[in-house]
One Martini backbone bead per residue (centre of mass of N, CA, C, O) as a GRO file, in nm:
protein
  121
    1MET     BB    1 -14.188  12.294  -1.602
    2CYS     BB    2 -14.004  12.512  -1.730
    3LEU     BB    3 -14.230  12.721  -1.777
    4VAL     BB    4 -14.302  12.765  -1.480
    5LYS     BB    5 -14.026  12.866  -1.389
    6SER     BB    6 -14.013  13.104  -1.584
    7LEU     BB    7 -14.268  13.244  -1.479
    8ILE     BB    8 -14.175  13.283  -1.189
    9VAL     BB    9 -13.926  13.449  -1.254
   10ALA     BB   10 -14.071  13.676  -1.406
   11VAL     BB   11 -14.250  13.765  -1.171
   12PHE     BB   12 -14.025  13.826  -0.973
   13VAL     BB   13 -13.885  14.042  -1.143
   14LEU     BB   14 -14.130  14.231  -1.168
   15VAL     BB   15 -14.182  14.277  -0.867
   16THR     BB   16 -13.900  14.384  -0.801
   17ALA     BB   17 -13.905  14.622  -0.997
   18LEU     BB   18 -14.159  14.762  -0.882
   19SER     BB   19 -14.057  14.794  -0.586
   20SER     BB   20 -13.786  14.953  -0.672
   21ALA     BB   21 -13.913  15.206  -0.814
   22ARG     BB   22 -13.957  15.368  -0.536
   23ALA     BB   23 -13.649  15.425  -0.442
   24ASP     BB   24 -13.618  15.717  -0.601
   25PHE     BB   25 -13.806  15.837  -0.371
   26LEU     BB   26 -13.692  16.094  -0.187
   27THR     BB   27 -13.621  16.241   0.094
   28GLY     BB   28 -13.447  16.459   0.273
   29ARG     BB   29 -13.370  16.254   0.485
   30ASP     BB   30 -13.247  16.048   0.293
   31LEU     BB   31 -13.040  16.230   0.156
   32ASN     BB   32 -12.887  16.307   0.413
   33LEU     BB   33 -12.786  16.025   0.477
   34TYR     BB   34 -12.618  15.989   0.220
   35CYS     BB   35 -12.447  16.268   0.243
   36THR     BB   36 -12.342  16.195   0.569
   37SER     BB   37 -12.220  15.896   0.620
   38GLY     BB   38 -11.920  15.837   0.461
   39SER     BB   39 -11.994  15.659   0.237
   40PRO     BB   40 -11.909  15.599  -0.084
   41GLN     BB   41 -12.184  15.490  -0.179
   42ASP     BB   42 -12.361  15.717  -0.062
   43ASP     BB   43 -12.218  15.948  -0.206
   44ALA     BB   44 -12.293  15.856  -0.488
   45ILE     BB   45 -12.595  15.878  -0.451
   46CYS     BB   46 -12.604  16.174  -0.382
   47ILE     BB   47 -12.470  16.289  -0.639
   48VAL     BB   48 -12.657  16.157  -0.850
   49TYR     BB   49 -12.922  16.273  -0.749
   50ILE     BB   50 -12.854  16.572  -0.766
   51THR     BB   51 -12.757  16.584  -1.066
   52GLY     BB   52 -13.019  16.470  -1.181
   53ALA     BB   53 -13.204  16.696  -1.087
   54VAL     BB   54 -13.055  16.932  -1.217
   55ASP     BB   55 -13.076  16.822  -1.503
   56ALA     BB   56 -13.384  16.828  -1.514
   57PHE     BB   57 -13.421  17.130  -1.470
   58THR     BB   58 -13.244  17.231  -1.712
   59THR     BB   59 -13.399  17.077  -1.929
   60ALA     BB   60 -13.675  17.209  -1.886
   61GLU     BB   61 -13.574  17.493  -1.947
   62LEU     BB   62 -13.475  17.441  -2.234
   63ILE     BB   63 -13.746  17.360  -2.348
   64ALA     BB   64 -13.895  17.624  -2.273
   65GLU     BB   65 -13.711  17.804  -2.440
   66LYS     BB   66 -13.749  17.659  -2.724
   67THR     BB   67 -14.083  17.650  -2.719
   68ALA     BB   68 -14.161  17.943  -2.535
   69GLY     BB   69 -13.930  18.161  -2.460
   70MET     BB   70 -13.819  18.112  -2.190
   71LYS     BB   71 -13.659  18.200  -1.916
   72PRO     BB   72 -13.433  18.126  -1.704
   73GLY     BB   73 -13.407  18.047  -1.346
   74LEU     BB   74 -13.120  17.924  -1.385
   75CYS     BB   75 -12.766  18.032  -1.301
   76ILE     BB   76 -12.527  17.815  -1.363
   77PRO     BB   77 -12.216  17.775  -1.333
   78GLU     BB   78 -11.973  17.595  -1.501
   79SER     BB   79 -11.782  17.553  -1.234
   80ILE     BB   80 -11.972  17.364  -1.113
   81GLN     BB   81 -11.969  17.096  -0.891
   82PRO     BB   82 -12.098  16.829  -0.735
   83ASP     BB   83 -11.982  16.907  -0.451
   84ASN     BB   84 -12.119  17.183  -0.445
   85PHE     BB   85 -12.406  17.081  -0.440
   86LYS     BB   86 -12.385  16.916  -0.184
   87GLU     BB   87 -12.320  17.152   0.006
   88ILE     BB   88 -12.575  17.317  -0.052
   89ILE     BB   89 -12.779  17.102   0.038
   90ILE     BB   90 -12.683  17.052   0.325
   91ASN     BB   91 -12.719  17.347   0.419
   92TRP     BB   92 -13.021  17.363   0.357
   93MET     BB   93 -13.106  17.123   0.554
   94LYS     BB   94 -13.013  17.288   0.823
   95ARG     BB   95 -13.248  17.449   0.810
   96PRO     BB   96 -13.530  17.497   0.998
   97GLU     BB   97 -13.734  17.543   0.738
   98THR     BB   98 -13.659  17.264   0.649
   99ASN     BB   99 -13.834  16.989   0.525
  100PRO     BB  100 -13.738  16.651   0.538
  101ASP     BB  101 -14.025  16.533   0.414
  102PHE     BB  102 -13.967  16.625   0.160
  103ALA     BB  103 -13.882  16.613  -0.141
  104ALA     BB  104 -13.569  16.608  -0.259
  105THR     BB  105 -13.618  16.772  -0.519
  106LEU     BB  106 -13.733  17.025  -0.375
  107ILE     BB  107 -13.484  17.086  -0.209
  108ILE     BB  108 -13.292  17.117  -0.442
  109LEU     BB  109 -13.440  17.346  -0.584
  110GLY     BB  110 -13.429  17.550  -0.352
  111ALA     BB  111 -13.118  17.559  -0.324
  112VAL     BB  112 -13.046  17.630  -0.619
  113ASP     BB  113 -13.219  17.884  -0.639
  114ASP     BB  114 -13.082  18.035  -0.409
  115ALA     BB  115 -12.789  18.021  -0.543
  116PHE     BB  116 -12.891  18.033  -0.889
  117GLY     BB  117 -13.085  18.246  -0.936
  118CYS     BB  118 -13.134  18.480  -1.177
  119ALA     BB  119 -13.250  18.711  -0.993
  120LYS     BB  120 -12.973  18.720  -0.817
  121ASN     BB  121 -12.760  18.772  -1.071
   0.00000   0.00000   0.00000
């Protein structure tokens, strides 16, 4: 009987983990709710999501630079802080041409590229 309980618990944990794995794919609408709710917990989600996306973009660029000699597309100043990114993203999402149903990472990339694209600097 103990084995059956353990198996049930293991299946429950697996199903829960698989269903929550989709939770990290946010739309711009979702990200905007987190970034503007005023809740400290939501603000933390907003900041972590944005900085995680920016870190992924810059890491991909670094790999492309080291392996293929590509020049970076983003020239982000070292002085930029997470709250600066949040403000840039929120302002980008207010633009009428920004589709809030797009993936949040695409919106973040568009906003960061607009603000810190190397071609503009």
